[in-house]
Structure formats: C-alpha cells, structure tokens
C-alpha positions as a Markdown table, in Angstrom:
| # | Residue | x | y | z |
|---|---|---|---|---|
| 1 | Met | 124.5 | 147.1 | 56.3 |
| 2 | Leu | 123.2 | 148.5 | 59.5 |
| 3 | Phe | 120.0 | 146.5 | 59.1 |
| 4 | Phe | 122.0 | 143.3 | 58.5 |
| 5 | Arg | 124.1 | 143.9 | 61.6 |
| 6 | Phe | 121.0 | 144.6 | 63.7 |
| 7 | Gly | 119.4 | 141.4 | 62.4 |
| 8 | Leu | 122.5 | 139.4 | 63.2 |
| 9 | Phe | 122.7 | 140.9 | 66.6 |
| 10 | Leu | 119.0 | 140.1 | 67.2 |
| 11 | Arg | 119.5 | 136.5 | 66.1 |
| 12 | Val | 122.5 | 136.1 | 68.5 |
| 13 | Ile | 120.5 | 137.5 | 71.4 |
| 14 | Leu | 117.5 | 135.2 | 70.6 |
| 15 | Ala | 119.8 | 132.2 | 70.3 |
| 16 | Phe | 121.4 | 133.0 | 73.7 |
| 17 | Ala | 118.0 | 133.4 | 75.3 |
| 18 | Phe | 116.8 | 130.1 | 74.0 |
| 19 | Ala | 120.0 | 128.4 | 75.2 |
| 20 | Ile | 119.5 | 129.8 | 78.7 |
| 21 | Ala | 115.8 | 128.7 | 78.7 |
| 22 | Ala | 116.7 | 125.2 | 77.5 |
| 23 | Thr | 119.5 | 124.9 | 80.1 |
| 24 | Thr | 117.1 | 126.1 | 82.8 |
| 25 | Arg | 114.4 | 123.7 | 81.7 |
| 26 | Ala | 116.9 | 120.8 | 81.6 |
| 27 | Ala | 118.2 | 121.6 | 85.0 |
| 28 | Glu | 114.8 | 121.9 | 86.6 |
| 29 | Ser | 114.1 | 119.0 | 89.0 |
| 30 | Leu | 111.6 | 117.6 | 91.4 |
| 31 | Asn | 112.7 | 115.9 | 94.7 |
| 32 | Leu | 110.1 | 113.3 | 95.5 |
| 33 | Phe | 110.0 | 111.5 | 99.0 |
| 34 | Ala | 107.7 | 108.5 | 98.9 |
| 35 | Trp | 107.1 | 104.9 | 99.9 |
| 36 | Ser | 109.3 | 102.5 | 98.1 |
| 37 | Glu | 107.9 | 100.9 | 94.9 |
| 38 | Tyr | 104.8 | 103.0 | 94.9 |
| 39 | Val | 105.3 | 105.4 | 92.0 |
| 40 | Pro | 105.6 | 103.6 | 88.6 |
| 41 | Gln | 108.7 | 104.3 | 86.7 |
| 42 | Lys | 106.7 | 104.8 | 83.5 |
| 43 | Val | 104.8 | 107.6 | 85.2 |
| 44 | Ile | 108.0 | 109.3 | 86.3 |
| 45 | Glu | 109.5 | 109.0 | 82.8 |
| 46 | Gly | 106.3 | 110.2 | 81.1 |
| 47 | Phe | 106.3 | 113.3 | 83.3 |
| 48 | Thr | 109.9 | 114.1 | 82.6 |
| 49 | Arg | 109.4 | 113.5 | 78.9 |
| 50 | Glu | 106.5 | 115.9 | 78.8 |
| 51 | Thr | 107.9 | 118.6 | 81.0 |
| 52 | Gly | 111.7 | 118.2 | 81.0 |
| 53 | Ile | 111.6 | 118.1 | 84.8 |
| 54 | Lys | 113.8 | 115.3 | 86.2 |
| 55 | Val | 112.4 | 113.5 | 89.2 |
| 56 | His | 114.7 | 112.4 | 92.0 |
| 57 | Tyr | 112.8 | 109.6 | 93.9 |
| 58 | Ala | 113.9 | 109.0 | 97.5 |
| 59 | Thr | 112.1 | 106.5 | 99.7 |
| 60 | Tyr | 111.2 | 105.8 | 103.3 |
| 61 | Ala | 110.2 | 102.7 | 105.2 |
| 62 | Ser | 107.5 | 104.1 | 107.5 |
| 63 | Gly | 105.4 | 107.2 | 108.0 |
| 64 | Glu | 107.1 | 107.8 | 111.3 |
| 65 | Gln | 110.5 | 107.8 | 109.5 |
| 66 | Met | 109.2 | 110.4 | 107.1 |
| 67 | Leu | 107.8 | 112.6 | 109.9 |
| 68 | Ser | 111.0 | 112.5 | 111.9 |
| 69 | Lys | 113.1 | 113.4 | 108.9 |
| 70 | Leu | 110.9 | 116.4 | 108.0 |
| 71 | Leu | 110.7 | 117.5 | 111.7 |
| 72 | Ala | 114.5 | 117.4 | 111.9 |
| 73 | Gly | 114.7 | 119.8 | 108.9 |
| 74 | Gly | 117.5 | 119.9 | 106.4 |
| 75 | Ala | 115.7 | 117.6 | 103.9 |
| 76 | Ala | 114.8 | 119.5 | 100.7 |
| 77 | Tyr | 111.9 | 117.7 | 99.2 |
| 78 | Asp | 109.4 | 119.3 | 96.7 |
| 79 | Leu | 106.8 | 116.6 | 97.0 |
| 80 | Ile | 106.1 | 113.9 | 99.7 |
| 81 | Gln | 103.7 | 111.0 | 100.0 |
| 82 | Pro | 102.5 | 110.8 | 103.6 |
| 83 | Pro | 99.8 | 108.5 | 105.0 |
| 84 | Asp | 96.8 | 110.3 | 106.4 |
| 85 | Tyr | 97.8 | 110.5 | 110.1 |
| 86 | Ile | 101.3 | 111.7 | 109.2 |
| 87 | Ala | 99.8 | 114.4 | 107.0 |
| 88 | Glu | 97.7 | 115.5 | 110.0 |
| 89 | Ala | 100.8 | 115.9 | 112.1 |
| 90 | Leu | 102.6 | 117.8 | 109.3 |
| 91 | Ile | 99.7 | 120.2 | 109.0 |
| 92 | Lys | 99.6 | 120.8 | 112.8 |
| 93 | Asn | 103.3 | 121.6 | 112.7 |
| 94 | Lys | 102.9 | 124.0 | 109.7 |
| 95 | Leu | 105.2 | 121.8 | 107.6 |
| 96 | Leu | 103.0 | 121.7 | 104.5 |
| 97 | Arg | 102.4 | 124.3 | 101.8 |
| 98 | Pro | 98.8 | 125.1 | 101.0 |
| 99 | Leu | 97.8 | 123.9 | 97.5 |
| 100 | Asp | 97.0 | 126.2 | 94.7 |
| 101 | Arg | 93.9 | 124.5 | 93.4 |
| 102 | Ala | 93.8 | 126.7 | 90.3 |
| 103 | Lys | 96.9 | 124.7 | 89.2 |
| 104 | Leu | 95.1 | 121.4 | 89.8 |
| 105 | Pro | 92.3 | 121.2 | 87.3 |
| 106 | Asn | 92.3 | 117.4 | 87.4 |
| 107 | Phe | 91.4 | 117.5 | 91.1 |
| 108 | Arg | 87.8 | 117.3 | 90.0 |
| 109 | His | 88.1 | 113.6 | 89.1 |
| 110 | Leu | 88.5 | 112.6 | 92.7 |
| 111 | Ala | 85.6 | 110.8 | 94.4 |
| 112 | Pro | 84.0 | 113.1 | 97.1 |
| 113 | Glu | 84.3 | 110.4 | 99.8 |
| 114 | Phe | 88.1 | 110.5 | 99.7 |
| 115 | Val | 88.6 | 114.3 | 100.0 |
| 116 | Ala | 88.0 | 116.6 | 103.0 |
| 117 | Leu | 88.7 | 113.8 | 105.5 |
| 118 | Pro | 89.7 | 114.4 | 109.2 |
| 119 | His | 93.4 | 114.7 | 108.5 |
| 120 | Asp | 92.8 | 117.7 | 106.1 |
| 121 | Pro | 89.1 | 118.8 | 106.4 |
| 122 | Ala | 89.3 | 121.4 | 103.7 |
| 123 | Ser | 91.6 | 119.4 | 101.4 |
| 124 | Ala | 93.8 | 122.5 | 101.6 |
| 125 | Tyr | 97.1 | 120.6 | 101.8 |
| 126 | Thr | 96.8 | 117.1 | 100.4 |
| 127 | Val | 95.7 | 115.2 | 97.3 |
| 128 | Pro | 94.6 | 111.5 | 97.7 |
| 129 | Tyr | 96.9 | 109.1 | 95.8 |
| 130 | Met | 95.6 | 105.7 | 96.7 |
| 131 | Ile | 93.2 | 104.2 | 99.2 |
| 132 | Gly | 93.9 | 100.9 | 100.9 |
| 133 | Thr | 93.0 | 98.5 | 103.7 |
| 134 | Val | 95.0 | 96.1 | 105.8 |
| 135 | Gly | 93.5 | 92.7 | 105.8 |
| 136 | Ile | 94.1 | 89.0 | 105.9 |
| 137 | Val | 95.3 | 86.8 | 103.0 |
| 138 | Val | 94.7 | 83.1 | 103.1 |
| 139 | Asn | 96.2 | 80.4 | 100.9 |
| 140 | Thr | 93.0 | 78.3 | 100.7 |
| 141 | Glu | 94.9 | 75.3 | 99.3 |
| 142 | Arg | 96.9 | 75.1 | 102.6 |
| 143 | Val | 94.4 | 76.5 | 105.1 |
| 144 | Lys | 90.9 | 74.8 | 105.0 |
| 145 | Glu | 89.5 | 76.3 | 108.2 |
| 146 | Pro | 87.5 | 79.6 | 107.8 |
| 147 | Ile | 89.6 | 82.7 | 108.7 |
| 148 | Arg | 87.3 | 85.6 | 109.6 |
| 149 | Gly | 89.6 | 87.7 | 111.7 |
| 150 | Tyr | 92.6 | 88.1 | 114.0 |
| 151 | Arg | 91.3 | 85.5 | 116.5 |
| 152 | Asp | 91.1 | 82.9 | 113.8 |
| 153 | Leu | 94.5 | 83.8 | 112.4 |
| 154 | Phe | 96.7 | 84.0 | 115.4 |
| 155 | Gln | 96.4 | 80.5 | 116.7 |
| 156 | Lys | 99.2 | 78.1 | 117.7 |
| 157 | Lys | 98.4 | 75.7 | 114.9 |
| 158 | Tyr | 99.5 | 78.4 | 112.5 |
| 159 | Ala | 102.8 | 79.1 | 114.2 |
| 160 | Asn | 105.6 | 80.0 | 111.7 |
| 161 | Arg | 103.0 | 80.1 | 108.9 |
| 162 | Ile | 102.2 | 83.8 | 109.1 |
| 163 | Val | 103.7 | 87.0 | 107.5 |
| 164 | Val | 102.6 | 90.4 | 108.8 |
| 165 | Val | 103.6 | 94.0 | 107.8 |
| 166 | Asn | 106.5 | 95.3 | 109.8 |
| 167 | Asp | 104.6 | 98.3 | 111.1 |
| 168 | Asn | 104.3 | 98.8 | 114.9 |
| 169 | Arg | 101.2 | 100.9 | 114.9 |
| 170 | Glu | 99.4 | 98.5 | 112.6 |
| 171 | Ile | 100.0 | 95.5 | 114.8 |
| 172 | Val | 98.9 | 97.4 | 117.9 |
| 173 | Ser | 95.8 | 98.5 | 116.2 |
| 174 | Trp | 94.8 | 94.9 | 115.5 |
| 175 | Ala | 95.1 | 94.0 | 119.1 |
| 176 | Leu | 93.1 | 97.1 | 120.1 |
| 177 | Val | 90.1 | 96.3 | 117.9 |
| 178 | Thr | 90.3 | 92.6 | 119.0 |
| 179 | Leu | 89.7 | 93.8 | 122.5 |
| 180 | Gly | 86.9 | 96.1 | 121.5 |
| 181 | Leu | 88.9 | 99.3 | 121.7 |
| 182 | Ser | 89.3 | 102.1 | 119.2 |
| 183 | Gln | 92.5 | 101.8 | 117.0 |
| 184 | Asn | 93.2 | 105.5 | 117.8 |
| 185 | Asn | 92.8 | 105.0 | 121.6 |
| 186 | Ile | 96.5 | 105.0 | 122.4 |
| 187 | Thr | 97.3 | 105.5 | 126.0 |
| 188 | Arg | 99.6 | 103.7 | 128.5 |
| 189 | Glu | 96.5 | 102.0 | 129.9 |
| 190 | Thr | 95.3 | 100.6 | 126.6 |
| 191 | Leu | 98.9 | 99.6 | 125.6 |
| 192 | Ala | 99.1 | 97.7 | 128.9 |
| 193 | Lys | 95.9 | 95.9 | 128.0 |
| 194 | Val | 97.1 | 94.8 | 124.5 |
| 195 | Arg | 100.6 | 93.9 | 125.6 |
| 196 | Pro | 99.9 | 90.2 | 126.6 |
| 197 | Leu | 97.9 | 89.6 | 123.4 |
| 198 | Ile | 100.6 | 91.0 | 121.1 |
| 199 | Ala | 103.2 | 89.0 | 123.0 |
| 200 | Glu | 101.4 | 85.8 | 122.1 |
| 201 | Trp | 100.8 | 86.9 | 118.5 |
| 202 | Leu | 104.5 | 87.7 | 117.8 |
| 203 | Lys | 105.6 | 84.2 | 118.8 |
| 204 | Leu | 103.5 | 82.9 | 115.9 |
| 205 | Val | 104.9 | 85.2 | 113.1 |
| 206 | Lys | 107.5 | 83.9 | 110.8 |
| 207 | Val | 108.1 | 87.0 | 108.6 |
| 208 | Phe | 107.8 | 90.7 | 109.3 |
| 209 | Asp | 107.8 | 92.5 | 105.9 |
| 210 | Ser | 106.3 | 95.8 | 104.9 |
| 211 | Asp | 108.0 | 96.2 | 101.5 |
| 212 | Ser | 106.8 | 92.9 | 99.8 |
| 213 | Pro | 104.7 | 90.8 | 102.2 |
| 214 | Lys | 103.3 | 89.0 | 99.2 |
| 215 | Thr | 106.6 | 87.3 | 98.4 |
| 216 | Pro | 106.7 | 84.7 | 101.2 |
| 217 | Leu | 103.1 | 83.9 | 100.4 |
| 218 | Leu | 103.9 | 83.4 | 96.7 |
| 219 | Asn | 106.9 | 81.4 | 97.5 |
| 220 | Gly | 105.0 | 79.1 | 99.8 |
| 221 | Asp | 107.1 | 80.0 | 102.9 |
| 222 | Val | 103.9 | 81.0 | 104.7 |
| 223 | Asp | 100.2 | 80.3 | 104.3 |
| 224 | Leu | 98.6 | 83.3 | 106.0 |
| 225 | Gly | 99.3 | 87.0 | 106.2 |
| 226 | Val | 98.2 | 90.4 | 107.4 |
| 227 | Val | 99.1 | 92.7 | 104.5 |
| 228 | Trp | 98.4 | 95.8 | 102.5 |
| 229 | Ser | 95.4 | 95.4 | 100.2 |
| 230 | Gly | 97.5 | 96.2 | 97.1 |
| 231 | Glu | 99.8 | 93.3 | 97.9 |
| 232 | Ala | 96.8 | 91.1 | 98.4 |
| 233 | Ala | 95.4 | 92.1 | 95.1 |
| 234 | Lys | 98.6 | 91.1 | 93.3 |
| 235 | Leu | 98.5 | 87.7 | 95.0 |
| 236 | Ile | 94.9 | 87.2 | 93.8 |
| 237 | Asn | 95.9 | 88.2 | 90.3 |
| 238 | Glu | 98.7 | 85.7 | 90.4 |
| 239 | Asn | 96.6 | 82.8 | 91.8 |
| 240 | Lys | 93.0 | 82.5 | 92.8 |
| 241 | Lys | 93.9 | 80.2 | 95.6 |
| 242 | Phe | 94.5 | 83.3 | 97.6 |
| 243 | Thr | 91.6 | 85.1 | 99.3 |
| 244 | Tyr | 91.3 | 88.4 | 101.1 |
| 245 | Val | 89.4 | 89.0 | 104.3 |
| 246 | Leu | 88.6 | 92.3 | 106.1 |
| 247 | Pro | 89.0 | 91.2 | 109.8 |
| 248 | Ala | 85.7 | 90.8 | 111.6 |
| 249 | Glu | 87.0 | 92.6 | 114.7 |
| 250 | Gly | 87.7 | 95.7 | 112.6 |
| 251 | Tyr | 90.0 | 96.8 | 109.9 |
| 252 | His | 92.2 | 99.8 | 109.1 |
| 253 | Pro | 91.5 | 101.8 | 105.9 |
| 254 | Phe | 94.2 | 104.2 | 105.0 |
| 255 | Val | 94.6 | 107.1 | 102.6 |
| 256 | Asp | 98.0 | 107.7 | 101.0 |
| 257 | Leu | 98.5 | 111.3 | 99.9 |
| 258 | Leu | 100.6 | 113.7 | 98.0 |
| 259 | Ala | 101.6 | 117.0 | 99.6 |
| 260 | Ile | 104.1 | 119.8 | 99.2 |
| 261 | Pro | 106.4 | 120.6 | 102.1 |
| 262 | Ala | 106.6 | 124.2 | 103.3 |
| 263 | Thr | 110.3 | 124.1 | 102.5 |
| 264 | Ala | 109.9 | 123.0 | 98.9 |
| 265 | Lys | 112.2 | 124.8 | 96.5 |
| 266 | Asn | 110.2 | 124.0 | 93.4 |
| 267 | Pro | 106.5 | 124.1 | 94.3 |
| 268 | Ala | 105.6 | 124.9 | 90.7 |
| 269 | Ala | 107.1 | 121.6 | 89.5 |
| 270 | Ala | 105.3 | 119.8 | 92.4 |
| 271 | His | 101.9 | 121.2 | 91.3 |
| 272 | Arg | 102.6 | 120.1 | 87.8 |
| 273 | Phe | 103.4 | 116.6 | 89.0 |
| 274 | Leu | 100.3 | 116.5 | 91.2 |
| 275 | Asp | 98.0 | 117.5 | 88.3 |
| 276 | Tyr | 99.8 | 115.0 | 86.0 |
| 277 | Val | 99.1 | 112.0 | 88.2 |
| 278 | Leu | 95.5 | 113.1 | 88.6 |
| 279 | Arg | 95.0 | 112.7 | 84.8 |
| 280 | Pro | 92.7 | 109.7 | 84.3 |
| 281 | Glu | 95.1 | 108.0 | 81.9 |
| 282 | Val | 98.1 | 108.5 | 84.2 |
| 283 | Ser | 96.2 | 107.5 | 87.3 |
| 284 | Lys | 95.1 | 104.3 | 85.5 |
| 285 | Leu | 98.8 | 103.4 | 85.0 |
| 286 | Ile | 99.3 | 103.6 | 88.7 |
| 287 | Ser | 96.4 | 101.3 | 89.3 |
| 288 | Asp | 97.8 | 98.8 | 86.7 |
| 289 | Glu | 101.0 | 98.5 | 88.7 |
| 290 | Phe | 99.8 | 99.1 | 92.3 |
| 291 | Pro | 96.2 | 97.8 | 92.5 |
| 292 | Tyr | 94.9 | 99.6 | 95.5 |
| 293 | Thr | 91.6 | 101.5 | 95.5 |
| 294 | Asn | 91.9 | 104.3 | 93.1 |
| 295 | Pro | 90.2 | 107.5 | 94.3 |
| 296 | Asn | 90.1 | 108.9 | 90.8 |
| 297 | Leu | 86.6 | 108.1 | 89.4 |
| 298 | Ala | 87.6 | 109.0 | 85.8 |
| 299 | Ala | 90.6 | 106.7 | 86.0 |
| 300 | Arg | 88.4 | 103.8 | 87.3 |
| 301 | Lys | 86.4 | 104.0 | 84.1 |
| 302 | Leu | 89.5 | 103.0 | 82.2 |
| 303 | Leu | 90.1 | 99.9 | 84.3 |
| 304 | Ser | 89.1 | 96.4 | 83.2 |
| 305 | Pro | 86.2 | 94.5 | 84.8 |
| 306 | Glu | 88.8 | 92.1 | 86.3 |
| 307 | Gln | 90.6 | 95.0 | 88.0 |
| 308 | Leu | 87.4 | 96.4 | 89.4 |
| 309 | Gly | 86.3 | 93.0 | 90.5 |
| 310 | Asn | 89.4 | 92.2 | 92.5 |
| 311 | Pro | 88.1 | 91.9 | 96.1 |
| 312 | Ala | 91.3 | 93.3 | 97.6 |
| 313 | Ser | 91.4 | 96.3 | 95.3 |
| 314 | Tyr | 87.8 | 97.3 | 95.7 |
| 315 | Pro | 86.3 | 95.8 | 98.9 |
| 316 | Val | 83.1 | 97.1 | 100.2 |
| 317 | Leu | 84.2 | 99.9 | 102.5 |
| 318 | Gly | 82.2 | 101.3 | 105.4 |
| 319 | Arg | 83.1 | 104.5 | 107.2 |
| 320 | Leu | 86.7 | 105.5 | 106.7 |
| 321 | Asp | 87.9 | 105.2 | 110.3 |
| 322 | Thr | 91.5 | 106.1 | 109.5 |
| 323 | Phe | 94.5 | 106.5 | 111.8 |
| 324 | Arg | 94.7 | 109.9 | 113.5 |
| 325 | Asp | 97.8 | 111.7 | 114.7 |
| 326 | Ile | 98.7 | 110.5 | 118.2 |
| 327 | Gly | 101.7 | 112.7 | 118.8 |
| 328 | Lys | 104.2 | 111.4 | 121.5 |
| 329 | Ala | 102.2 | 108.2 | 122.0 |
| 330 | Ala | 103.9 | 106.9 | 118.9 |
| 331 | Ala | 107.1 | 106.6 | 120.9 |
| 332 | Glu | 105.2 | 104.5 | 123.5 |
| 333 | Ile | 104.1 | 102.1 | 120.7 |
| 334 | Asp | 107.7 | 101.8 | 119.4 |
| 335 | Lys | 109.0 | 101.0 | 122.9 |
| 336 | Leu | 106.3 | 98.4 | 123.5 |
| 337 | Met | 106.9 | 96.7 | 120.2 |
| 338 | Thr | 110.7 | 96.7 | 120.5 |
| 339 | Asp | 110.4 | 95.1 | 123.9 |
| 340 | Leu | 108.0 | 92.4 | 122.7 |
| 341 | Lys | 109.9 | 91.6 | 119.4 |
| 342 | Thr | 113.1 | 91.2 | 121.4 |
| 343 | Ala | 111.4 | 88.9 | 123.8 |
| 344 | Ala | 109.7 | 86.9 | 121.0 |
| 345 | Ala | 113.1 | 86.4 | 119.3 |
| 346 | Lys | 114.6 | 84.7 | 122.3 |
C-alpha cells in the first residue's frame, strides 16, 4: 500500500512538472523587429512549429526609425534586423548583445566576403541576412534609349515616369556619387553641393515608395525606377521586359543583418531563431520569397539556375562600399530632403 501511494504521488508530481514545462514552452515568445515583408511567414511558422516559440513580428519603415526607437528605450525586442550602418551605430552605443557563436553552428555556411565587414569587424554582434544593391529598373518596351546611370535616368523627358525608394539617405547618396563624391561624405558643404541637383531630380519623380516600388512599374504607372534589387528581381521574374542596371556613377550595396539588442529578454530564443534561419533549407525559403543576394553559400546550392541567373539577385559586385554610421549628420539629410520635397510638391 505504501509503495502504491508513493507511486501515485510520484506520478502526480511528474504530471505537474510536465504541465509546468509545457505551459512555459507554450508561453515562450520572440519579439522580432524587422523590415516589413522581409521575413517569410512560412519561416516564422516553421520555427514556431519546431520550437514552440511564438514570434511577434513588428515592423519599421526605415533604419533611422529603428535606431531612434531603440535609442529612446522602452522597446523590448529580442531580435532586430538593422541595415549595416544602423548596426554600426547600435554597436557604438552598446545597444547590442554579443553573439554566442557556440549556439550558431550554421554560421559556417556564410560566405567570407559578407562577414567581418566595417560595421562589425569581428562579426561579434551581427549575422548577415541578405545582401542587396540599389539600382535602376527600366521597362524596355517603353524606354528605348540606353539607361546607364542617374544622369540618363533623371531627364525632363522622363518626368512623372519614375518611381524611387522613399529613403532620404539613398537619394542623397545618388547625388553625391553623380558629383564624384563619396556616398559617406556627409557634411554641410557636400549637402550644399548636391542640393540643386536633388531639387531638379525630385521634380521628375512620380512615386516615392520603399515598401513596394515594383508595384507602379508592374501596373504601368511608371517606366523607370531606382529600387531595391530584390524588388527588381521580382519584376524580372514577372516579365523579361524589365532590366536592372547598376548605375555607372556608383551604386550602393547594403547588408541587412540580424542582431540581438542588449535589452533582449529572451536571448536564448533569439539565438535559436538565428541558427534556424542560417540552415540552408530555411535560408533557401527566404530567397524564394525575397530574391536578394543570399550570403549563405550552402543555401545557394539549393537555388535553381533561374534564381542564380537573375541579374538583380546576383549582379557582379565589386568592393562592398556600404553606408557607414554618420551620426548627427543624418538629421541634416532629413532636413534637406524635407525642404526639397516640400518645394517640389508645390
């Protein structure tokens, strides 16, 4: 009888322990802060199905918006998706948690040219997610003249036929390289030099759209665009009348990253998600939906020849001259662009 009671007691204790564990597992969550429409839902669902960790996906419209929210504090995110120059600023301000590489065995799949870049020289805080460029899309059925760069694109004959990403620093960088200046040379003097050029360009733009700049091109509302390479790749997949050009004056390559904020409440779940998306078969799913340049070499082996042959997804890249953190100069850019956009709208 004593043995029976002890056995019953043990079963009750074990059942209670399993119930607590199941409740804890079900309640575990990951707060992700990322670009809109950039993490496939099937990837999120697969991670939750495998781990029981629910992902809450909040979005931002620009890297600067992300930075200001994190600098202000009060935002409890476990994993964020900053662009390279924003990650650099976060590292400088001690707002990122060092990665535990022992928990990231799939890190080994990354191409060496996309790690240990200037924003994070030791790859101590960030994991490359996707690589991209900003270039020119041309509807060759509507535009017969060769478009090689910004000087060819921003002409009066193309007024109200152009879409550009709604990103102030991007637009300023195009003007800088057109004048032979570095895209990271942001001073009051260089901004004064590019001001009249940008003022003329803005008068020609019909649509500013960072979320889906491919849409007005697909709809035929515009014939030319300066867009993210992943958007250009989707256009080319849709219709071969679209071509993608890296501007002759210079182009902007970017590295979108994943990183763990210093204030993360669930860094363990963040590490699990990081290693999950680094799995070749999972990373391949990301490429299927968002056809940027995948830094995961093992995942690339799973892509089709058509995917690898898309000139927007896999252009020939030179040195990765990415954006760098410019600190308070970002406010100068925003002021300039607000003034010029207001004037152009009149």
